[in-house]
N, C-alpha and C positions, 0 to 999 in steps of 0.2 A: 482270425483266419488268414492265411498267407493270400496274398494279392495275385492275380494272374489265372490263368487256366489251370484247372484241376485242382485247385484250392491247397489245404495244408498237407504237405508231405507227398505230392505228385510226383515230383523229380526223386526222392528217395525211395519210393515204391518201384518206380521205374527202373532205377538203376540197379535193384536187387532182383529183376526178372531175369530168368534163365532161358535164353532163346532155343537153348538145345534140349528138348524133352525126350528122355530115353524111352525107347517103346521097342516092342519085338512086332514081327511080321503080324500075328493076329491082331493084335491091338491097333497096329496102323490100318488094317483092313477094315476093322469095325468102325473105325474113326472115318475113314474113306467113304465108307457105305453111307454111313448117315450123313455126312457132308454133301455127297452127291444126291442122295434122296432128298434131303432138306431144299437143294436148289432146283432139282427135277419137278418136284411137287409146287413150287411157285409158278410154274407155268401150267400145270393140271395135276390135282390131287390123285388123279387116276394112274399115272406114271409110275411104273415099279422099275427098281435098279437090280440089274444083275451083275454081281461081282464075281469074277472069275480068278480065281487063286490056284486052280489045281494044273497037273501036269508040269511042263516045263515053267510056268509061272511060280509055282510053290516057291515061297521064301525069297523070290527074287523081284516078281512084278504083280501088277494088278491089271486085269482087263475089264472096260466099264462098257455095258451096253444098257439102254433104256428101252423099256417094253410097255406098250398100250394095246389092247386088244388085238394081239397077235402080231403087231407091227413092231420093228425093232429099229433102232438107231444106235451106233451106225448098223446098217443092213448087215444079216448073216454072212453074206458074201464078201463083205468088206472087213478090214481089221477093227478091233473095237479101240474105244480109247484106251491107251496103253500107258500106264505109270509106273515106274520103276521105283520100288520100296523106298530106296535112298531119297530119292526125289521127295516122295510123299513125308519120309520123316524130317527131311531139312526144309520142306516147304511148309508145312502145317503151322508153324508158328510165324510164318511170314505173311503179312496182311495182303501185300500186292500178289503173292502167289496164289493164295486163297480167293483173291477177287477174281483173278484171270481164270482159274479154274472154275470157280462159280459161274462166270460168264460163259465160258466154254460149254458146261452142263446145260445152262439154261438155252443157248443157240441150238444144242442138240436136240433138246425138249421141244422146242418150237418148230424144228424140222419134221422131228416124229409126229406132231400134231398137225402139220401142213401136208403130210403124205395122205395119198388115198387108203381107204380101209382095206384090211387085208380080205382076200378072197379066199374061198376054199371049202 
């Protein structure tokens, strides 16, 4: 076995990885919904993810809101977390981008959990 981190062939495998993962709008949206869901649910398993892909966003961008017991973050009168399709395509194979988005989602989930219960 080769000495150093990763063992045998670690450098060889990394050199063959392609950071450009071809995808289309629905596939990137599905990946994004799963990614956001997994990070939001680390704060509370009851949080749900709403991914808006309709209207002017269709084929171009994604709007994200988190929902818990009738409360939303960002609030309905505020813009959602907005991500451009190309940003998602280019960002998803990059660890730093995913880490930053994951923390942004978790912070939004914590804000939602701290908000007062919905009345009505």
